[in-house]
C-alpha positions in Angstrom: 167.6 81.9 61.5 168.2 85.0 63.5 168.1 84.9 67.3 165.1 87.2 67.4 163.1 85.2 64.9 164.1 81.9 66.6 162.7 83.3 69.9 159.5 84.3 68.2 159.0 80.8 66.7 159.8 79.2 70.0 157.3 81.5 71.7 154.6 80.6 69.3 155.2 76.9 69.6 155.2 77.2 73.4 151.9 79.1 73.4 150.4 76.4 71.1 151.7 73.7 73.4 150.2 75.4 76.4 146.9 75.9 74.6 146.8 72.2 73.6 147.7 71.3 77.2 144.9 73.3 78.5 142.5 71.7 76.0 143.8 68.3 76.9 143.4 68.9 80.6 139.9 70.5 80.1 138.9 67.4 78.2 140.5 65.1 80.7 139.1 67.0 83.7 135.5 67.3 82.4 134.1 65.6 85.5 136.3 67.8 87.7 134.7 71.0 86.2 131.2 69.5 86.9 132.3 68.6 90.4 133.6 72.1 91.1 130.6 73.7 89.5 128.2 71.6 91.7 130.3 72.3 94.8 130.1 76.1 94.2 126.3 75.9 93.8 125.9 73.8 97.0 127.8 76.6 98.7 125.5 79.2 97.1 128.5 80.7 95.2 126.7 81.0 91.9 129.1 83.5 90.3 132.0 81.1 90.8 129.9 78.2 89.5 129.2 80.2 86.3 132.9 81.0 85.8 133.8 77.3 86.3 131.1 76.1 83.9 132.0 78.8 81.3 135.5 77.2 81.2 134.0 73.8 80.7 131.7 75.0 77.9 134.4 76.8 76.1 136.1 73.5 75.4 133.1 71.2 75.3 130.2 73.0 73.6 128.0 69.9 73.7 128.2 69.3 77.4 124.4 69.7 77.9 124.7 69.1 81.7 127.0 72.1 81.8 124.4 74.4 80.3 121.8 72.9 82.7 123.9 73.6 85.8 124.8 77.1 84.5 121.0 77.7 84.0 120.3 76.8 87.6 123.1 79.2 88.8 121.7 82.0 86.6 118.2 81.2 87.9 119.4 81.6 91.5 121.0 85.0 90.6 117.6 86.1 89.1 119.0 86.1 85.6 115.8 84.4 84.3 116.3 85.1 80.6 119.9 83.8 80.8 118.6 80.7 82.7 115.9 80.1 80.1 118.5 80.3 77.3 120.8 77.8 79.0 117.9 75.3 79.7 116.9 75.7 76.0 120.4 74.9 74.8 120.5 71.8 77.1 117.2 70.6 75.6 118.4 71.2 72.1 121.5 69.1 72.8 119.5 66.4 74.6 115.8 66.5 73.7 114.9 63.9 76.4 116.5 65.8 79.3 113.6 65.8 81.7 115.1 68.1 84.3 115.9 70.7 81.8 112.2 70.8 80.7 111.1 71.0 84.3 113.5 73.9 85.2 112.8 75.8 82.0 109.1 75.5 82.9 109.7 76.9 86.4 111.7 79.7 84.9 109.1 80.5 82.3 106.4 80.4 85.1 108.4 83.1 87.0 108.6 85.1 83.8 104.8 85.0 83.6 104.9 82.8 80.5 102.4 80.3 81.7 101.4 78.7 78.4 105.0 77.8 77.4 105.7 76.7 81.0 102.8 74.3 81.0 103.9 72.9 77.6 107.3 72.2 79.1 105.7 70.5 82.1 103.8 68.3 79.7 107.0 67.3 78.0 108.7 66.5 81.3 105.8 64.4 82.6 105.5 62.5 79.3 109.2 61.7 79.5 109.0 60.6 83.2 105.5 60.3 84.5 106.9 58.5 87.6 108.7 61.6 88.9 106.6 63.6 91.5 108.5 67.0 91.2 107.0 68.1 87.9 103.4 67.6 89.2 104.1 69.8 92.2 105.8 72.6 90.1 103.0 72.4 87.4 100.5 72.7 90.2 102.1 75.9 91.4 102.1 77.3 87.9 98.4 76.4 87.5 97.7 78.0 90.9 99.4 81.2 89.7 97.5 81.0 86.4 94.2 80.6 88.3 93.6 77.1 87.0 92.6 76.0 90.4 90.9 72.6 89.7 93.8 71.5 87.5 96.2 72.6 90.2 94.4 70.4 92.7 94.7 67.4 90.3 98.5 68.0 90.2 98.9 68.4 93.9 96.9 65.1 94.3 99.3 63.3 92.0 102.3 64.7 93.9 100.9 63.9 97.4 100.2 60.3 96.3 103.9 59.8 95.9 105.3 62.4 98.4 103.0 62.8 101.4 105.5 64.5 103.7 105.8 67.9 102.0 103.8 70.5 103.9 103.9 73.0 101.0 102.0 70.7 98.8 99.1 70.7 101.3 99.3 74.4 101.6 99.2 75.0 97.8 96.3 72.5 97.5 94.5 74.4 100.3 95.0 77.7 98.6 93.5 76.2 95.4 90.5 75.1 97.3 90.3 78.5 99.0 90.2 80.3 95.6 87.3 77.9 94.7 85.5 79.1 97.9 85.8 75.6 99.4 86.9 76.8 102.9 86.3 73.4 104.5 88.8 71.6 102.3 91.2 74.6 102.5 91.1 74.3 106.3 91.6 70.6 106.1 94.7 71.0 103.9 96.2 73.7 106.2 95.7 71.3 109.1 97.5 68.5 107.2 100.3 70.9 106.4 100.7 71.7 110.2 100.6 68.0 111.1 103.2 67.2 108.4 105.6 69.8 109.8 104.8 71.5 113.1 108.0 73.7 112.9 106.9 75.3 109.6 105.3 78.7 110.2 103.6 78.8 106.8 100.9 76.3 107.7 99.9 78.2 110.8 100.0 81.5 108.9 97.7 80.1 106.1 95.3 78.7 108.6 95.4 81.9 110.6 94.6 83.8 107.4 91.5 81.7 106.8 90.4 82.4 110.4 91.0 86.1 109.8 89.0 86.0 106.6 86.1 84.4 108.6 86.5 87.0 111.3 87.5 84.4 113.9 90.0 86.7 115.4 91.0 84.8 118.5 91.8 81.6 116.5 93.7 83.7 113.9 95.8 85.5 116.5 96.7 82.1 118.1 97.9 80.8 114.7 99.9 83.9 113.9 101.5 83.7 117.4 102.5 80.0 116.7 104.0 81.0 113.3 106.1 83.7 115.0 107.2 81.2 117.7 108.4 78.9 114.8 110.3 81.8 113.2 110.7 85.1 114.9 111.5 86.8 111.6 108.5 85.5 109.8 107.3 88.7 108.1 103.8 87.5 106.9 102.5 86.6 110.4 103.5 89.9 111.9 101.7 91.6 109.0 98.6 89.4 109.4 98.6 89.7 113.2 98.6 93.5 112.8 95.3 93.1 110.8 93.9 91.1 113.7 94.9 93.8 116.2 93.4 96.5 114.0 90.1 94.5 113.6 89.9 94.1 117.4 90.6 97.8 118.2 94.2 97.5 119.3 95.9 100.1 117.0 99.1 100.5 119.0 99.8 96.7 118.9 99.0 96.8 115.2 101.4 99.6 114.6 104.1 97.7 116.5 103.7 94.7 114.2 103.8 96.9 111.1 107.0 98.4 112.5 108.5 94.9 112.8 107.6 94.1 109.2 109.3 97.3 108.0 112.4 96.5 110.0 112.5 93.1 108.2 111.7 94.6 104.8 112.3 98.3 104.6 110.8 98.7 101.0 107.5 96.9 101.7 105.0 99.3 100.1 101.9 97.6 101.3 103.0 97.8 105.0 103.8 101.5 104.7 100.4 101.9 103.1 98.6 100.1 105.9 100.6 101.9 108.6 99.7 105.2 107.0 96.0 104.4 107.1 96.3 103.3 110.7 98.2 106.4 111.7 95.5 108.5 109.9 92.8 106.7 111.9 94.5 107.6 115.2 95.1 111.2 114.1 98.9 111.0 113.6 98.7 112.8 110.3 102.3 114.0 109.9 103.7 110.5 110.3 100.9 109.1 108.0 102.2 111.6 105.4 105.7 110.2 105.8 104.4 106.7 105.2 102.4 107.7 102.1 105.5 109.5 100.8 107.4 106.2 101.1 104.7 104.3 99.2 104.7 107.0 96.4 108.5 106.5 96.2 108.3 102.7 95.9 105.0 102.4 94.0 104.6 105.7 92.1 101.7 104.3 89.9 99.5 103.4 92.8 96.2 105.3 92.6 95.2 104.9 96.2 98.4 106.5 97.6 97.5 109.9 96.1 93.8 109.5 96.9 94.4 108.7 100.6 97.3 111.2 101.0 95.0 113.9 99.6 92.6 113.2 102.5 95.5 113.6 105.0 96.5 116.9 103.4 92.9 118.1 103.7 92.8 117.2 107.4 96.0 119.3 107.9 94.4 122.2 105.9 96.9 122.0 103.0 94.1 122.1 100.4 96.3 122.9 97.4 98.4 119.8 98.0 95.2 117.8 98.5 93.9 119.0 95.1 97.2 118.1 93.5 97.0 114.6 94.9 93.4 114.1 93.8 94.6 115.3 90.3 97.4 112.7 90.4 94.9 110.0 91.2 92.7 111.1 88.3 95.6 111.2 85.9 96.4 107.6 86.8 92.8 106.5 86.7 90.4 108.9 84.9 87.3 106.9 85.9 87.9 107.5 89.6 84.5 109.1 90.6 85.4 109.6 94.3 88.5 111.6 93.4 86.4 114.0 91.2 83.9 114.4 94.0 86.4 115.3 96.7 88.5 117.5 94.4 85.3 119.3 93.5 84.5 120.0 97.2 88.0 121.4 97.8 87.8 123.6 94.7 84.5 125.0 96.1 86.4 125.9 99.3 89.3 127.4 97.3 86.8 129.6 95.4 87.0 127.8 92.1 83.3 127.3 91.4 83.8 126.5 87.7 86.3 123.8 88.5 84.1 122.5 91.3 81.0 122.3 89.0 83.1 120.6 86.3 84.3 117.9 88.7 80.8 117.2 90.1 79.4 116.8 86.6 82.3 114.5 85.7 81.7 112.4 88.8 78.0 112.1 88.2 78.7 110.9 84.6 81.2 108.3 85.9 78.7 107.1 88.5 76.0 106.7 85.8 78.4 104.8 83.6 79.3 102.6 86.5 75.7 101.8 87.4 74.9 101.0 83.7 77.8 98.5 83.6 77.4 96.8 87.0 77.4 93.4 85.2 80.8 94.1 83.6 83.4 92.8 86.0 86.2 94.7 84.2 84.8 98.1 85.1 86.8 99.6 87.9 85.7 99.7 91.6 87.0 103.3 91.6 83.9 104.5 90.0 81.7 103.2 92.8 81.2 105.9 95.5 80.0 103.3 98.0 83.5 101.8 98.1 85.7 102.6 101.1 89.4 103.1 100.4 90.6 103.5 104.0 90.4 99.8 105.0 93.6 98.0 105.6 94.6 95.7 102.8 95.7 92.1 103.2 99.1 90.9 102.1 97.4 88.7 99.4 95.5 91.6 97.9 97.8 91.8 94.9 97.6 88.0 94.1 93.9 88.0 94.6 93.4 90.8 92.1 92.8 93.4 94.7 93.2 97.1 94.3 96.6 97.9 95.7 98.6 97.5 92.5 
């Protein structure tokens, strides 16, 4: 055997020995990889956790706990599809893995796949009906899916076993609130506060209920308490701004909206509300800046263009106002108000044919609206009695409001 060939054979054997050694160590150190993966996740180092678990799973493809842990790491990195796939693999390898069903359900809920999420929760609860966690998580999914009575049942089950979790009372209170039972909602928000007086969420939710009932003094007191609990609690600054606006304190409202934007510089709803408030006090140029931001972050929002058109009209920039009304109509062709105001501007711009056409279209849309008042799917934008310059609450999107 030549020296060159001998070195090649030795190299191959050495590589094979090293590979076998790595495999042996990986098999021997299986628990070590789990320990490292868990440690990384406890330190919020999810990327490193995934790298560690990848090594484990290369050598042990049936380590269902490894897929489960990697799924949690991916979930925390907002890789929801990757997390769902890993939880599914863990379930395939171990069909009675309760935690995997629960976490896949939570992931599917975040993906908006409520039906499959609820099926997973059923599996988890059938496997371990004594565990409280799946009831709470299913309750949240049912709340998001607007199954409010079923959500209350789940929160009841959870609270029977775990009565020191403030969020459970808050979620049950929200479920009652959506069922228009404000008394029970208020009671649950009170329970949440008594359970954890350092949690701003309970004060914020109770304050929101006071705000909805126009009990402004009580609402402001609750939002102040929430902010004392957490000086960076964005929701209470936002809600307190609504109180200030409702009680004719626009400058204080603007200061709170400014704070929200400092905490979250891409919050479209806050820019939108601040733009309306600036319009109300006549600060049109800065209102335009805010509407421009909203158009950047939420380009498909009808109300941005509709309201910005009004500001352009106030500044005498009629062509830009017409363009914005046209954008609103393009996004929502049934928007009667937009036709009416565009028609008025076209009259001023000496376009009588366009003005007449817009007025006729608006009248047709209004007639259609009035003939379909019982149809809840027909848009509010056809109703000329609606005002679109009121500040919107932070929950407007969840509650099916008009912002998005």
